[in-house]
C-alpha positions in Angstrom: 30.2 -83.7 132.6 28.5 -80.3 132.2 25.0 -80.4 134.1 26.2 -76.8 135.5 25.6 -76.2 132.0 21.7 -76.9 132.2 21.2 -75.4 135.0 22.5 -72.2 133.3 20.6 -72.6 130.3 17.5 -73.2 132.7 17.7 -70.5 134.8 17.6 -68.1 131.0 14.6 -69.9 129.7 12.7 -71.1 133.2 14.0 -69.1 135.7 10.5 -70.4 138.3 8.0 -72.4 137.2 4.9 -70.8 135.5 1.8 -72.1 135.0 1.1 -72.4 131.6 -2.5 -71.2 130.4 -1.2 -70.2 126.7 -2.3 -70.5 123.1 0.7 -72.7 122.4 3.0 -73.9 123.1 1.6 -75.8 126.0 3.0 -77.2 128.7 3.5 -81.0 127.3 2.4 -83.8 129.4 5.1 -85.2 131.8 5.0 -88.7 130.1 5.9 -87.1 126.8 8.7 -85.1 128.6 9.5 -88.5 129.7 9.6 -90.3 126.6 11.9 -87.4 125.1 14.8 -88.2 126.7 15.9 -91.5 124.2 18.5 -91.1 122.5 18.6 -89.9 118.7 19.0 -93.0 116.1 18.8 -92.6 111.9 15.9 -91.5 110.7 16.1 -93.9 107.5 16.7 -96.8 110.6 14.1 -99.8 110.8 13.6 -98.6 114.1 12.6 -95.2 112.8 10.1 -96.3 110.5 9.2 -98.8 112.6 8.3 -95.6 114.9 6.8 -93.3 111.9 4.5 -96.2 111.1 3.1 -96.6 114.5 2.1 -92.5 115.4 1.2 -92.4 111.9 -1.7 -95.1 111.8 -2.7 -94.4 115.2 -3.1 -90.5 113.9 -5.2 -92.2 111.0 -7.8 -93.4 113.0 -8.1 -90.5 115.4 -8.9 -88.3 112.7 -11.2 -90.9 111.5 -9.2 -90.9 108.1 -9.4 -94.6 106.9 -9.2 -93.2 102.8 -7.3 -89.9 103.2 -3.4 -89.9 103.5 -1.8 -88.9 106.7 1.5 -86.8 107.2 4.1 -85.9 109.5 6.8 -82.9 108.2 9.1 -80.8 110.3 7.5 -77.7 110.2 4.8 -75.9 111.7 1.2 -76.0 110.7 1.5 -73.3 108.6 3.9 -75.7 105.8 0.5 -77.4 105.4 -1.5 -73.8 105.4 0.1 -73.1 102.1 1.2 -76.8 100.5 -2.8 -76.7 100.5 -2.6 -73.7 97.8 0.8 -74.8 96.3 -0.2 -78.3 95.4 -3.9 -78.0 94.8 -4.8 -74.4 93.2 -3.7 -73.5 90.2 -1.7 -70.6 89.2 -4.1 -67.5 89.3 -6.8 -69.9 90.8 -9.5 -68.6 93.3 -9.3 -69.4 97.0 -12.9 -68.6 99.1 -11.0 -68.0 101.9 -13.4 -67.9 105.4 -12.3 -65.2 107.7 -13.2 -64.6 112.0 -10.1 -63.4 113.3 -6.3 -63.2 112.5 -5.8 -66.7 111.5 -8.1 -66.5 108.9 -6.1 -63.7 107.4 -3.2 -66.0 107.7 -5.0 -68.5 105.2 -5.5 -64.9 102.9 -2.5 -63.9 103.0 -1.0 -67.4 102.1 -3.4 -67.4 99.0 -1.8 -64.3 98.1 1.9 -64.5 98.6 1.3 -67.7 96.7 0.0 -66.2 93.8 -3.6 -67.3 93.6 -6.7 -65.2 94.1 -8.4 -64.6 97.6 -12.5 -64.1 97.5 -12.9 -63.6 101.3 -16.4 -64.2 103.5 -15.3 -62.2 106.7 -17.1 -62.2 109.6 -17.8 -59.8 112.8 -15.0 -60.5 115.4 -16.5 -62.6 117.7 -18.6 -64.6 115.5 -18.8 -68.2 113.6 -19.1 -68.4 109.6 -22.5 -69.7 109.4 -23.8 -72.5 106.5 -26.2 -70.3 105.0 -23.4 -67.6 104.7 -20.9 -69.9 102.9 -23.6 -71.6 100.7 -24.7 -67.7 99.5 -20.9 -67.0 99.2 -20.4 -70.2 96.6 -23.0 -69.5 94.9 -22.0 -65.9 94.3 -18.3 -67.8 93.3 -18.7 -70.7 91.9 -15.6 -70.2 90.2 -13.3 -71.0 93.1 -11.1 -73.7 93.8 -11.5 -74.6 96.9 -12.8 -73.2 100.5 -10.9 -72.4 103.7 -12.2 -72.7 107.4 -10.4 -71.9 110.6 -12.1 -74.6 113.1 -10.9 -72.4 115.6 -10.0 -69.1 115.6 -7.8 -68.8 118.5 -7.3 -64.6 118.2 -10.9 -65.2 119.2 -12.2 -67.9 121.0 -15.0 -69.1 118.8 -15.0 -72.9 116.9 -16.5 -72.9 113.4 -19.0 -75.4 112.7 -17.0 -77.7 110.7 -19.3 -80.2 109.4 -21.7 -77.9 108.2 -19.6 -75.7 106.8 -17.7 -78.7 104.8 -21.1 -79.9 103.9 -21.9 -76.9 102.1 -18.7 -76.7 100.0 -18.8 -80.3 99.0 -22.3 -79.9 98.1 -20.8 -76.9 95.7 -17.8 -79.3 94.6 -15.3 -77.6 96.3 -12.0 -79.1 98.0 -12.6 -78.4 101.8 -8.9 -77.1 103.7 -9.2 -77.3 107.3 -6.7 -74.8 109.6 -7.2 -76.9 112.7 -3.8 -76.4 114.3 -5.5 -75.1 117.5 -8.3 -78.1 117.3 -6.8 -81.4 116.6 -7.1 -83.3 119.2 -9.3 -81.3 121.1 -12.6 -81.2 118.9 -13.8 -83.5 116.6 -12.7 -84.1 112.9 -14.2 -87.4 111.3 -12.0 -86.7 107.6 -14.0 -89.3 105.5 -17.4 -88.5 107.2 -17.2 -84.5 107.1 -15.2 -84.9 103.1 -12.2 -82.7 104.3 -9.9 -82.4 101.7 -7.1 -81.4 103.9 -6.7 -80.4 107.6 -4.0 -80.0 109.4 -2.7 -78.6 112.8 0.9 -77.8 115.0 2.0 -80.5 117.8 2.4 -77.9 120.6 -1.2 -77.4 121.0 -3.8 -80.0 122.0 -1.9 -83.0 122.0 0.6 -81.0 124.3 3.8 -81.6 122.7 7.0 -79.4 121.8 7.0 -77.5 118.7 8.1 -78.5 115.4 6.5 -81.5 113.6 3.3 -80.5 111.4 0.5 -82.8 110.6 -2.1 -83.1 107.8 -4.5 -85.5 106.7 -4.7 -85.1 102.6 -7.8 -86.6 100.3 -6.5 -88.5 97.0 -8.4 -85.7 95.2 -5.3 -83.2 96.4 -2.7 -85.2 95.3 -4.9 -85.5 91.9 -4.6 -81.7 91.7 -1.3 -82.0 92.7 0.3 -83.8 89.7 -1.4 -81.3 87.4 0.9 -78.2 89.2 4.2 -77.4 87.6 5.8 -75.8 90.4 4.7 -77.1 94.2 8.0 -75.8 95.2 10.6 -78.2 97.5 10.0 -78.2 101.0 5.7 -79.0 100.7 5.4 -80.7 97.6 2.8 -83.0 99.2 3.2 -85.9 96.3 6.9 -86.2 97.3 5.9 -86.3 100.8 3.4 -89.2 100.1 6.4 -90.8 98.2 8.2 -91.6 100.7 6.0 -92.3 103.5 4.9 -95.1 101.1 8.3 -96.1 100.2 10.0 -96.7 103.7 7.7 -95.1 106.6 9.8 -91.7 106.4 9.9 -88.0 104.9 12.0 -86.2 102.7 13.9 -84.0 105.4 15.0 -84.5 108.4 11.9 -85.5 110.7 11.6 -84.6 114.5 12.2 -87.6 116.1 11.7 -86.7 119.4 8.4 -85.0 119.3 7.0 -88.1 117.1 7.9 -90.3 119.7 6.5 -88.0 122.1 3.1 -87.8 119.4 3.0 -91.5 119.6 3.0 -91.6 123.3 0.7 -89.7 124.0 -1.8 -91.5 121.0 -1.1 -94.4 123.6 -2.5 -92.4 126.5 -5.3 -91.3 124.6 -6.1 -95.3 124.6 -5.6 -95.7 127.5 -7.9 -93.2 128.4 -10.9 -95.0 127.3 -10.1 -94.2 123.3 -11.4 -90.7 121.2 -14.7 -89.9 122.4 -13.2 -90.0 126.7 -10.5 -87.6 126.0 -12.6 -85.1 123.6 -14.9 -84.8 127.2 -12.1 -84.3 128.9 -11.0 -81.1 126.9 -15.1 -80.0 126.7 -15.5 -80.5 130.5 -12.4 -78.4 131.1 -12.8 -75.4 128.8 -16.6 -75.7 130.5 -14.9 -75.4 133.6 -13.1 -72.0 132.7 -16.3 -70.9 131.2 -18.4 -70.9 133.9 -15.2 -69.2 136.2 -14.8 -66.3 133.9 -18.5 -65.7 134.3 -18.5 -66.3 138.1 -16.7 -63.6 138.0 -18.4 -61.3 136.3 -16.6 -61.2 133.2 -18.2 -61.2 129.6 -16.9 -63.5 126.9 -16.1 -62.6 123.3 -17.3 -65.5 121.4 -20.6 -65.7 120.6 -23.0 -68.8 122.4 -23.0 -71.8 120.8 -19.3 -71.5 119.2 -17.0 -72.0 122.4 -14.0 -73.2 121.3 -12.9 -76.3 124.1 -9.1 -75.1 123.5 -8.8 -71.2 124.3 -11.5 -68.7 126.2 -11.2 -64.8 125.1 -12.3 -62.4 127.5 -13.0 -59.2 127.5 -11.2 -56.8 130.3 -13.0 -54.9 132.5 -14.6 -51.6 131.7 -11.4 -49.3 132.7 -8.4 -52.1 131.7 -6.8 -52.0 128.6 -3.9 -53.5 127.0 -1.9 -56.9 128.8 -2.5 -55.4 132.2 -3.9 -58.8 133.7 -1.1 -60.6 131.8 1.6 -58.9 132.9 -0.2 -59.1 136.6 -0.6 -62.7 136.4 2.8 -63.3 134.8 4.7 -61.8 138.2 2.5 -64.3 140.2 3.9 -67.9 138.2 0.8 -68.3 135.6 1.7 -67.2 132.3 -1.5 -67.0 130.3 -1.9 -64.8 126.4 -2.2 -61.8 125.9 -5.3 -60.6 123.4 -4.5 -60.8 120.0 -4.9 -58.5 116.8 -7.4 -56.1 116.5 -8.8 -57.4 119.8 -5.2 -56.7 121.7 -5.9 -54.1 124.1 -10.0 -55.4 125.5 -9.2 -59.2 125.5 -7.4 -61.6 127.3 -7.2 -65.0 126.4 -6.7 -68.1 128.7 -5.8 -71.4 127.0 -6.5 -74.9 128.0 -4.6 -77.2 125.8 -2.0 -79.4 127.3 -0.8 -80.9 130.6 -3.3 -78.4 133.0 -4.3 -80.4 136.5 -7.7 -78.7 138.4 -4.9 -77.5 141.2 -3.5 -74.9 138.2 -7.1 -74.5 137.4 -8.0 -73.4 141.0 -4.6 -71.0 141.5 -5.6 -69.8 138.3 -8.6 -68.1 139.5 -8.1 -67.2 142.9 -5.2 -65.1 141.6 -6.9 -63.7 139.0 -9.1 -62.7 141.4 -7.1 -60.8 143.1 -5.1 -59.4 140.3 -9.1 -58.0 139.3 -9.6 -57.0 143.0 -5.9 -54.7 142.9 -7.1 -53.0 139.4 -10.8 -52.1 141.1 -12.3 -54.9 139.8 -14.8 -56.6 142.6 -15.6 -60.3 141.7 -19.3 -60.2 142.1 
């Protein structure tokens, strides 16, 4: 046994305990870490097919996607972002991209780099897109084929009103693509009822899993569109991915078996906790606690009221403090938050509240934040 080698690597990547309040990857639930010790087995075996089927059907229930097809692939969420464009938008076709931060811009770039044309509806940073704005944009651009919505903008801490925006898009007869990378598992998603055509996420966010698995719910209309697109690519061909699912409850390429085991464990835990509603309530209450404590310190939130994220809180740096100073000081104390991101990197810091976080962790965060702020000359009210 070479357990000393394990300890060497552990000291390389995890030299001391850190309390994680990151934007992702996040702290994994202990049950997930335990389950991922299972020895590997063939991804073409009967055992794997049963695992894939169980995890898929449980996620389908969680997303309320009876009419849609739920797909799991080895990728980050960006894989499904690219797949939405390559599989469902005609060459040189137009896509209305809603942008409220850096990850909306990522969708814009994805559209461009796959030979399609983005039509941008951009909102002021810290603000959400409103239904009437989307309605107006679609009236001015009736030839777009789809609308992209960043459900939760991780760079600004804003949660878009997905249900209302999807309703407007469907009234105009457009496909609805949703980046729910940092929302799925913490913000409600009702795929069928809200008319969502493709919604995707990554494992390393609200479900509290390691990175490496992308998941999506895809409407029949997207598959119909895909049949008419001649060059869908190889890795993210949605028709081929669905074919493997339907024929053998598997994937065309080797899946991240350990993470899918972890997903199945988490979905079962959610059921044990009282189901989806109870789970989402836990996330909402945790987010409210974080925001309340931030405001008690006399700090200001970046997102507009009424559109706060359930998974990440973006906070203005105190006057006179620029850049990731607070991040660096907390990290010295064994607490890792997230730096400001994109255009607001120098004026904000971010507190992620996804994954495995205890009340003790929260208390430690704010005890240390109080001390850090005081050392920087900013006194708590």
